[in-house]
Structure formats: C-alpha cells, structure tokens
C-alpha positions as CSV (number, residue, x, y, z in Angstrom):
1,X,0.0,0.0,0.0
2,X,2.8,2.4,0.9
3,X,4.6,1.6,-2.4
4,X,1.4,2.4,-4.4
5,X,0.9,5.6,-2.4
6,X,4.5,6.7,-3.1
7,X,4.2,5.8,-6.8
8,X,0.9,7.8,-7.1
9,X,2.4,10.8,-5.3
10,X,5.5,10.7,-7.6
11,X,3.2,10.5,-10.6
12,X,1.3,13.6,-9.4
13,X,4.5,15.4,-8.7
14,X,5.8,14.6,-12.2
15,X,2.6,15.8,-13.8
16,X,2.6,19.1,-11.9
17,X,6.3,19.8,-12.7
18,X,5.7,19.1,-16.4
19,X,2.8,21.5,-16.4
20,X,4.9,24.2,-14.8
21,X,7.8,23.6,-17.2
22,X,5.5,24.1,-20.2
23,X,4.5,27.5,-18.7
24,X,7.3,29.7,-20.0
25,X,6.2,32.6,-17.7
26,X,6.5,30.4,-14.7
27,X,10.0,29.2,-15.7
28,X,11.2,32.8,-16.4
29,X,9.8,34.1,-13.1
30,X,11.5,31.3,-11.2
31,X,14.8,32.0,-13.0
32,X,14.5,35.7,-12.2
33,X,13.8,34.9,-8.5
34,X,16.9,32.7,-8.3
35,X,19.0,35.5,-9.9
36,X,17.5,38.0,-7.5
37,X,18.2,35.9,-4.5
38,X,21.8,35.3,-5.6
39,X,22.3,39.0,-6.2
40,X,20.9,39.8,-2.7
41,X,23.3,37.3,-1.2
42,X,26.4,38.7,-3.0
43,X,25.5,42.4,-2.4
44,X,24.5,41.9,1.3
45,X,27.6,39.8,2.0
46,X,29.9,42.5,0.4
47,X,28.1,45.2,2.4
48,X,28.6,43.4,5.7
49,X,32.3,42.7,4.9
50,X,32.9,46.4,4.0
51,X,31.0,47.6,7.0
52,X,33.0,45.4,9.4
53,X,36.3,46.4,7.8
54,X,35.4,50.1,8.0
55,X,34.4,49.8,11.7
56,X,37.5,47.8,12.6
57,X,39.6,50.5,10.9
58,X,37.9,53.3,12.8
59,X,38.1,51.4,16.1
60,X,41.9,50.8,15.5
61,X,42.3,54.5,14.7
62,X,40.3,55.6,17.9
63,X,42.3,53.2,20.0
64,X,45.6,54.5,18.6
65,X,44.5,58.1,19.3
66,X,43.6,57.1,22.8
67,X,46.9,55.4,23.5
68,X,49.0,58.2,21.8
69,X,47.8,61.0,24.1
70,X,50.6,62.9,25.9
71,X,51.0,63.3,29.6
72,X,47.7,64.8,30.8
73,X,45.6,65.5,33.9
74,X,43.2,62.5,34.3
75,X,40.1,64.7,34.4
76,X,41.1,66.2,31.0
77,X,41.3,62.7,29.7
78,X,37.8,61.9,31.1
79,X,36.5,64.7,28.9
80,X,38.7,63.8,25.9
81,X,36.6,60.7,25.6
82,X,36.8,57.6,23.4
83,X,34.9,56.0,20.5
84,X,33.7,52.4,20.3
85,X,32.1,50.7,17.3
86,X,29.6,47.9,17.1
87,X,30.8,44.9,14.9
88,X,28.3,42.9,12.8
89,X,27.7,39.2,13.1
90,X,28.7,37.1,10.0
91,X,24.9,36.4,9.7
92,X,24.1,40.1,9.4
93,X,24.3,39.7,5.6
94,X,21.2,37.6,5.6
95,X,19.0,40.0,7.6
96,X,20.1,43.6,8.2
97,X,17.3,44.0,10.8
98,X,17.4,47.4,12.6
99,X,21.1,47.9,12.0
100,X,20.7,50.4,9.1
101,X,18.4,52.5,11.2
102,X,20.3,52.5,14.5
103,X,23.6,54.1,15.2
104,X,26.7,51.9,15.4
105,X,29.1,54.4,17.1
106,X,29.3,55.5,20.7
107,X,31.3,58.4,22.0
108,X,32.2,57.7,25.6
109,X,33.0,60.5,28.0
110,X,32.6,61.4,31.7
111,X,29.3,62.6,33.1
112,X,27.4,61.9,29.9
113,X,25.6,59.0,28.3
114,X,25.6,59.5,24.5
115,X,23.3,57.7,22.2
116,X,24.6,55.7,19.2
117,X,25.2,57.8,16.1
118,X,25.8,57.4,12.4
119,X,23.1,55.1,11.2
120,X,23.4,54.0,7.5
121,X,19.9,55.2,6.8
122,X,20.6,58.6,8.2
123,X,23.7,59.1,6.0
124,X,22.7,57.5,2.7
125,X,20.7,58.7,-0.2
126,X,16.9,58.8,-0.3
127,X,16.9,55.5,-2.2
128,X,17.7,53.7,1.0
129,X,14.4,54.8,2.4
130,X,12.7,52.4,0.0
131,X,14.3,49.4,1.7
132,X,17.3,47.2,1.1
133,X,17.6,44.0,-0.8
134,X,18.6,41.2,1.5
135,X,18.1,37.4,1.3
136,X,15.7,37.7,4.2
137,X,13.5,40.2,2.4
138,X,13.5,38.1,-0.8
139,X,12.5,34.9,1.1
140,X,10.0,36.7,3.4
141,X,8.1,38.8,0.8
142,X,8.9,38.0,-2.8
143,X,9.3,34.2,-2.8
144,X,5.9,33.6,-1.2
145,X,4.3,35.8,-3.9
146,X,5.9,33.7,-6.6
147,X,4.8,30.5,-4.9
148,X,1.3,31.8,-4.9
149,X,1.4,32.5,-8.7
150,X,2.9,29.0,-9.3
151,X,0.5,27.1,-7.1
152,X,-2.9,28.9,-7.2
153,X,-4.2,26.8,-10.0
154,X,-2.6,23.5,-9.0
155,X,-6.0,21.9,-8.1
156,X,-8.6,24.6,-9.2
157,X,-7.4,24.6,-12.8
158,X,-7.8,20.8,-13.0
159,X,-11.3,21.1,-11.5
160,X,-12.2,23.7,-14.2
161,X,-11.0,21.4,-16.9
162,X,-12.7,18.3,-15.5
163,X,-9.4,16.5,-14.9
164,X,-9.9,16.4,-11.1
165,X,-13.1,14.4,-11.3
166,X,-11.5,12.0,-13.7
167,X,-8.5,11.4,-11.4
168,X,-10.8,10.8,-8.4
169,X,-13.0,8.4,-10.3
170,X,-9.9,6.5,-11.4
171,X,-9.2,5.7,-7.8
172,X,-6.8,8.4,-6.8
173,X,-7.4,9.3,-3.2
174,X,-7.9,12.9,-2.3
175,X,-5.2,12.8,0.3
176,X,-2.8,11.2,-2.2
177,X,-3.6,13.9,-4.8
178,X,-3.0,16.7,-2.3
179,X,0.2,15.1,-1.0
180,X,1.5,15.0,-4.6
181,X,0.6,18.6,-5.2
182,X,2.1,19.7,-1.9
183,X,5.3,17.8,-2.6
184,X,5.7,19.3,-6.0
185,X,5.3,22.9,-4.8
186,X,7.3,22.3,-1.6
187,X,10.2,21.2,-3.8
188,X,9.8,24.2,-6.0
189,X,9.8,26.5,-2.9
190,X,13.0,24.8,-1.7
191,X,14.6,25.3,-5.1
192,X,13.8,29.0,-5.1
193,X,15.4,29.3,-1.7
194,X,18.4,27.1,-2.6
195,X,21.0,30.0,-3.1
196,X,20.1,31.5,0.3
197,X,20.2,28.0,2.0
198,X,23.6,27.3,0.5
199,X,24.9,30.6,1.7
200,X,23.6,29.9,5.3
201,X,25.2,26.4,5.2
202,X,28.5,28.0,4.0
203,X,28.4,30.5,6.9
204,X,27.8,27.6,9.3
205,X,30.8,25.7,7.9
206,X,33.1,28.7,7.9
207,X,32.1,30.4,11.1
208,X,31.6,27.8,13.8
209,X,30.6,30.3,16.4
210,X,27.4,31.0,14.5
211,X,26.8,27.6,13.1
212,X,23.8,26.9,15.3
213,X,22.2,30.2,14.5
214,X,22.7,29.8,10.7
215,X,21.2,26.3,10.7
216,X,18.3,27.4,12.8
217,X,17.6,30.3,10.4
218,X,17.8,27.9,7.5
219,X,15.3,25.5,9.1
220,X,12.9,28.3,10.0
221,X,12.8,29.8,6.4
222,X,12.3,26.3,5.0
223,X,9.3,25.8,7.3
224,X,8.0,29.3,6.3
225,X,8.1,28.6,2.6
226,X,6.6,25.2,3.1
227,X,3.7,26.9,4.8
228,X,3.1,29.1,1.8
229,X,3.3,26.2,-0.6
230,X,0.9,24.2,1.5
231,X,-1.5,27.1,1.9
232,X,-1.5,27.9,-1.8
233,X,-2.3,24.3,-2.7
234,X,-5.1,24.0,-0.1
235,X,-6.7,27.2,-1.1
236,X,-6.6,26.0,-4.7
237,X,-8.3,22.8,-3.6
238,X,-11.0,24.6,-1.6
239,X,-12.2,27.1,-4.2
240,X,-14.0,26.3,-7.4
241,X,-12.1,28.6,-9.8
242,X,-8.4,29.3,-10.2
243,X,-9.0,33.1,-10.3
244,X,-10.8,32.9,-7.0
245,X,-7.9,31.1,-5.4
246,X,-5.5,33.7,-6.8
247,X,-7.5,36.6,-5.4
248,X,-7.6,35.0,-1.9
249,X,-3.9,34.1,-1.9
250,X,-2.8,37.5,-3.1
251,X,-5.0,39.1,-0.5
252,X,-3.5,36.8,2.2
253,X,0.0,37.8,1.0
254,X,-0.8,41.5,1.2
255,X,-2.3,41.3,4.7
256,X,0.3,38.9,6.2
257,X,3.5,40.1,4.6
258,X,2.8,43.8,3.9
259,X,0.0,45.2,5.9
260,X,0.2,43.7,9.4
261,X,4.1,44.0,9.7
262,X,3.7,47.6,8.7
263,X,0.8,48.8,10.9
264,X,1.5,46.8,14.0
265,X,4.5,48.9,15.1
266,X,2.3,52.0,14.8
267,X,-0.4,50.3,16.8
268,X,2.1,49.4,19.5
269,X,3.6,52.9,19.6
270,X,0.1,54.4,20.0
271,X,-0.7,52.2,22.9
272,X,2.6,52.8,24.8
273,X,3.3,56.2,26.4
274,X,6.9,56.7,25.5
275,X,8.5,60.1,26.0
276,X,10.4,61.9,23.2
277,X,14.2,62.2,23.4
278,X,13.9,65.9,24.3
279,X,11.5,65.0,27.2
280,X,13.9,62.3,28.4
281,X,16.9,64.7,28.3
282,X,14.9,67.3,30.3
283,X,13.9,64.8,32.9
284,X,17.5,63.6,33.2
285,X,18.7,67.1,33.6
286,X,16.1,67.9,36.3
287,X,17.0,64.7,38.2
288,X,20.7,65.5,37.9
289,X,20.2,69.0,39.4
290,X,18.3,67.4,42.3
291,X,21.1,64.8,42.9
292,X,24.0,67.2,43.1
293,X,26.7,68.9,41.0
294,X,30.1,67.4,41.5
295,X,31.7,70.5,39.9
296,X,30.1,72.9,42.4
297,X,32.0,73.0,45.7
298,X,29.1,74.5,47.5
299,X,26.6,71.8,46.4
300,X,24.6,70.5,49.5
301,X,25.0,66.8,48.6
302,X,28.7,67.1,48.1
303,X,29.1,69.1,51.3
304,X,27.6,66.1,53.1
305,X,29.8,63.8,51.1
306,X,32.9,65.8,52.2
307,X,31.9,65.4,55.8
308,X,31.6,61.6,55.3
309,X,35.0,61.4,53.7
310,X,36.7,63.4,56.4
311,X,35.0,61.2,59.1
312,X,36.1,58.0,57.2
313,X,39.7,59.0,57.1
314,X,39.7,60.6,60.6
315,X,40.9,64.0,59.5
316,X,39.5,67.5,59.8
317,X,40.7,69.1,56.6
318,X,40.7,68.1,53.0
319,X,44.4,68.9,52.7
320,X,45.1,66.2,55.4
321,X,43.5,63.4,53.3
322,X,45.9,60.6,52.1
323,X,44.2,60.8,48.7
324,X,43.1,63.7,46.4
325,X,39.6,64.8,47.4
326,X,39.0,66.1,43.9
327,X,39.3,62.6,42.5
328,X,36.9,61.2,45.2
329,X,34.4,63.9,44.2
330,X,34.6,62.9,40.6
331,X,34.2,59.2,41.4
332,X,31.1,59.9,43.5
333,X,29.6,62.3,40.8
334,X,30.2,59.6,38.1
335,X,28.5,57.0,40.3
336,X,25.4,59.1,40.8
337,X,25.0,60.1,37.2
338,X,25.7,56.6,35.8
339,X,23.0,55.1,38.1
340,X,20.6,57.7,36.8
341,X,21.5,57.1,33.2
342,X,21.1,53.3,33.8
343,X,17.7,53.9,35.3
344,X,16.4,55.9,32.3
345,X,18.0,53.5,29.8
346,X,16.3,50.4,31.4
347,X,13.0,52.2,31.6
348,X,13.2,53.1,27.9
349,X,14.2,49.5,27.0
350,X,11.2,48.2,29.0
351,X,8.9,50.4,27.0
352,X,10.4,49.2,23.7
353,X,10.0,45.6,24.9
354,X,6.3,46.3,25.6
355,X,5.9,47.7,22.1
356,X,7.6,44.6,20.6
357,X,5.3,42.3,22.6
358,X,2.3,44.0,21.0
359,X,3.8,43.4,17.6
360,X,4.6,39.8,18.3
361,X,1.1,39.0,19.3
362,X,0.1,39.7,15.6
363,X,2.3,36.8,14.6
364,X,-0.7,34.6,15.3
365,X,-2.1,36.1,12.1
366,X,1.1,36.8,10.3
367,X,3.9,34.1,10.3
368,X,6.3,36.6,8.7
369,X,6.3,38.6,12.0
370,X,7.4,35.5,13.9
371,X,10.0,34.7,11.2
372,X,11.5,38.2,11.4
373,X,11.7,37.9,15.2
374,X,13.7,34.7,14.8
375,X,15.8,35.9,11.9
376,X,16.9,39.2,13.2
377,X,17.6,37.8,16.7
378,X,19.8,35.0,15.4
379,X,21.5,37.3,12.9
380,X,22.3,39.7,15.8
381,X,20.5,42.6,14.1
382,X,17.4,43.0,16.3
383,X,16.6,45.7,18.8
384,X,17.8,43.5,21.7
385,X,21.2,43.2,20.1
386,X,21.4,46.9,19.6
387,X,20.4,47.6,23.2
388,X,22.9,45.0,24.4
389,X,25.6,47.0,22.6
390,X,24.4,50.2,24.3
391,X,24.5,48.5,27.8
392,X,27.9,47.0,27.1
393,X,29.2,50.4,25.9
394,X,27.8,52.1,29.0
395,X,29.5,49.5,31.3
396,X,32.8,50.0,29.5
397,X,32.4,53.8,29.7
398,X,31.8,53.7,33.5
399,X,34.7,51.4,34.1
400,X,37.3,53.5,32.2
401,X,36.0,56.8,33.5
402,X,36.2,55.6,37.1
403,X,39.7,54.2,36.5
404,X,40.7,57.7,35.4
405,X,39.0,59.2,38.5
406,X,41.0,56.7,40.7
407,X,44.2,58.0,39.0
408,X,43.0,61.5,39.8
409,X,42.6,60.5,43.5
410,X,45.9,58.5,43.9
411,X,48.4,60.0,41.4
412,X,47.6,63.8,41.6
413,X,48.1,65.9,44.6
414,X,45.3,68.0,46.0
415,X,47.5,71.1,46.0
416,X,47.8,72.7,42.6
417,X,45.6,69.9,41.3
418,X,44.9,71.3,37.8
419,X,48.5,72.1,37.0
420,X,49.6,68.5,37.3
421,X,49.9,65.6,34.8
422,X,50.2,61.9,35.0
423,X,52.4,59.7,32.8
424,X,51.0,58.7,29.4
425,X,51.8,55.1,30.2
426,X,48.6,54.9,32.2
427,X,46.5,55.2,28.9
428,X,47.9,51.8,27.8
429,X,46.3,50.3,30.9
430,X,42.8,51.0,29.6
431,X,41.3,47.7,28.4
432,X,40.1,47.5,24.8
433,X,36.3,47.5,24.3
434,X,35.0,44.0,23.3
435,X,31.4,43.4,22.3
436,X,30.4,39.7,22.6
437,X,27.0,38.7,21.2
438,X,24.5,36.9,23.4
439,X,24.9,33.1,23.5
440,X,22.8,31.0,21.2
441,X,20.9,29.3,24.0
442,X,19.7,32.6,25.5
443,X,18.6,34.1,22.1
444,X,16.9,30.8,21.0
445,X,15.0,30.5,24.3
446,X,13.7,34.1,24.1
447,X,13.2,34.5,20.4
448,X,13.8,31.5,18.2
449,X,11.9,28.7,19.9
450,X,8.7,30.7,20.4
451,X,8.8,31.7,16.7
452,X,9.5,28.1,15.7
453,X,6.6,26.9,17.8
454,X,4.3,29.3,16.1
455,X,5.4,28.3,12.6
456,X,4.9,24.6,13.6
457,X,1.5,25.5,14.9
458,X,0.6,27.0,11.5
459,X,1.9,23.8,9.8
460,X,-0.2,21.6,12.0
461,X,-3.3,23.7,11.3
462,X,-2.7,23.3,7.6
463,X,-2.2,19.6,8.0
464,X,-5.6,19.4,9.7
465,X,-7.2,21.5,7.0
466,X,-5.6,19.2,4.4
467,X,-7.2,16.1,5.9
468,X,-10.6,17.8,5.9
469,X,-10.2,19.1,2.3
470,X,-9.0,15.6,1.1
471,X,-12.2,14.0,2.5
472,X,-14.3,16.6,0.8
473,X,-12.7,15.9,-2.5
474,X,-13.3,12.2,-2.2
475,X,-16.9,12.8,-1.1
476,X,-17.9,15.3,-3.7
477,X,-15.6,14.3,-6.5
478,X,-14.7,17.9,-7.2
C-alpha cells in the first residue's frame, strides 16, 4: 500500500512539474527569482564585509589616538573621551534588521551617556528609504508571492478542466492527490530558496561560532516557505475557480507580509506612552540637578559627602586626606550620574520591549512577523542586540571613567591639582572594548523557539485542513 501511495504521489509530482515547465512565464519568473536571491546574497555579504572592515579600521584609529595621548591630567582625559564601534555578526548579511536605522558608534565621556550615532539610513541617499535588498527580504516577501502564482491553479485549474473528477473516479485518493501537489510545490519552494540556504550552510561551515544560528535560520525559512506552498495548494483545492484562489492568496499575502508587519508597530507605539528624546533629556537634567553637582564645591549633597569622607579617614581638613579629594568627588559624581543614566535606559528598554510584545502578538495572524523575530535575533541585528551594545558600551564607559578618577585620586596631589599631569603610560592600561553577542541558548529561548513553535502550529493547522479538504474531495468528487 505504501509503495502504491508513493508511486501515485510521484506521478502527481511529475505531472505538476511538467505542467509548470510548459509554462514559460513560470520558468522565467523562477529563474529571475533565483537570480534576485543570488544578487541579494552577494550584495549583502559584500556590504557586511565592507562595514565590518570600516568599523574595525575606525576602532583601531580611535584606540591609537587614545593610547598616543601625551601626559595629561586624568580629568582632562575623562572629557577627551573615546569611540567604540559595534561589529556585525557574519549572519548580518542575511537579515540587516534594525542595523541600518540605529547608530553603530558610541562616544564615551565622563558625566554623559551619549546615544549611538551614524546610522546608514541617516547618512545615505533617499533610495535607502525604499528598503534594502537582503536574502531575508526576498524569502519573506517576494518568494511567497511567486509560490502563490505558481500554485494557485494546481488543483482549481484541474477542477475547471474536468481533470480532477477524472482522477478521483480512477481511484486516486484525495489525500494522495494533495500530497503530490504539496510535494511538487514544496520542492519548488526549496529550489527557489536554494541559493540562500547554500549561503547559510556555508556560513555555518566557515564560522563555527554562529553555526547553530545559521542552521536554525535555514530550518525556519524552509518551514515558512513550506507553509506558503501548502497554503496555496489547499486554497486552490478549496475554491471552485483558479482566479478565486489567486485573489484569496494574493489578499492573504498582502495582509500577512505587507499590511500587518507595517501597521502593528504603529499600533504598538500608539498604545505605549513613550516620552520623546527631548522630554527624556529634560527629565534627566532635572534629576541631575536634584542629585547634586560634583563640579560645584558648594553643592549641598557634596558638602555632606565631604563630611563623610573626612570622618572616614579621621581628619578635619581636605588637605590632610591621604588621597586627592577632587578625585573622590569625581568618582562619586560619576557613580550618581551613571546610576541615573542606567535607570532611564532600562525604563526606555522596558517600554520598547512592551511595544515589541504587542507586535509579536500579531504573529498569530502573520507568520512573517514570527519569522522576522527569529531571523533578526539570530543574525544579531534585532533591537535587543542593539540595546545590548548600548548597555555594554555604558558598562565600559563607566569602568574606564572611574579608572581615570582613581588615577586623579591617587596620582595627583590636591594642592595645585589642575596644573599636574600623569604619565601617558597609564593610557595603555585602559582595556580594549569588546562586544560579545548573546549566547545562542539565550537568544533561542527568548526568540527562536517561540517563533518556531508558532510556525509549527501553523503547519499543524494546515495539515488538519488538508485532511478535511481531502475527505471533501473524495466525497464530492470535485
């Protein structure tokens, strides 16, 4: 029985393929899609290579300028500042995510928390505003549309020609017929995505650190395209005419891949009270004034701080302290401001996470939203990856500023403070900034596996629908 089933399925697959090969428009469209996917891979890979090379060059230049400073007062070095750049994952070529629209450069200085600057979208021509061609975009948006145009008539056209009733009366089971149609169009979908899948497999082989991420992305996109192939065949089997199936499938494509992903972020923003950047800066400035001003010797908070320091060291005058009081004041001021910056940063991240949660709920109606969540997370180009860079940059900023403040306290005398310098060799002791992406397990648990579960849920729903449709075909004969 299983051998007969396999032979019948293979016959249906062969018939479907021959019909598509006779359709010159379908063959040309498939060839163009393969060429477009290949072009997206090559262009995107070259862009990521160039971006990483450029950022590495700028980082090396910034590090060299930092280490080549002359003898200076530590507090002047605090305000001299330092640049750090965010590197891209090898998988960023596949899905740019938010990277073109967020900054990739942080200027780190004392008493300030700067936002990331120099996004590609902000510096490029207006053409970039129309989107960028990436393998992810081609597979998420364009390939499903081609699958729809190839599969919309797979069953409906045979029904219109009377071929479907003939096959059913000859003993072909409805389930067998649908299985053959599904297998034929699933294979075509995998063929259309083959260049992207080969590129992901190559990345997994060449970059072992992201192998798990690359293979997970590959599996997710294969499942997504399989959903579209199955959905197109089942809609074709449900509706009496091919043109009706085409209208329904194109409408579903517009709603799920264009409309919902576009409007849901606006819906999420409208439902979340998020202050503007100017409002945030005003609130931070107000809170800073209330905390205390480390540069004002008459500030009430730092007057109390001075009394605590004198009591701690058991002396009555600042001049009698074994360390430079000015450096201690800078350390305390930096601690206060950094805690405030961290509070506002985490509050803003929580609001952005709430907005993302609203968008993700729409994945129940739009699998592409779930796929993008998985894709950008594993490629290291989602909002969480950018926020992680900001947090790591802030942690590094605080550490190197406080190390300079400690130099101020221990290597500079309180008397004639501003006229003194410390040896430039101290700049070499500053550690280099290193940004390590989040481990695969953590990213997968938070992003990949929920998205995978949703895609699998869609597949199970289509399988259940296929069983119902197959029985209807056998019962009605059409």
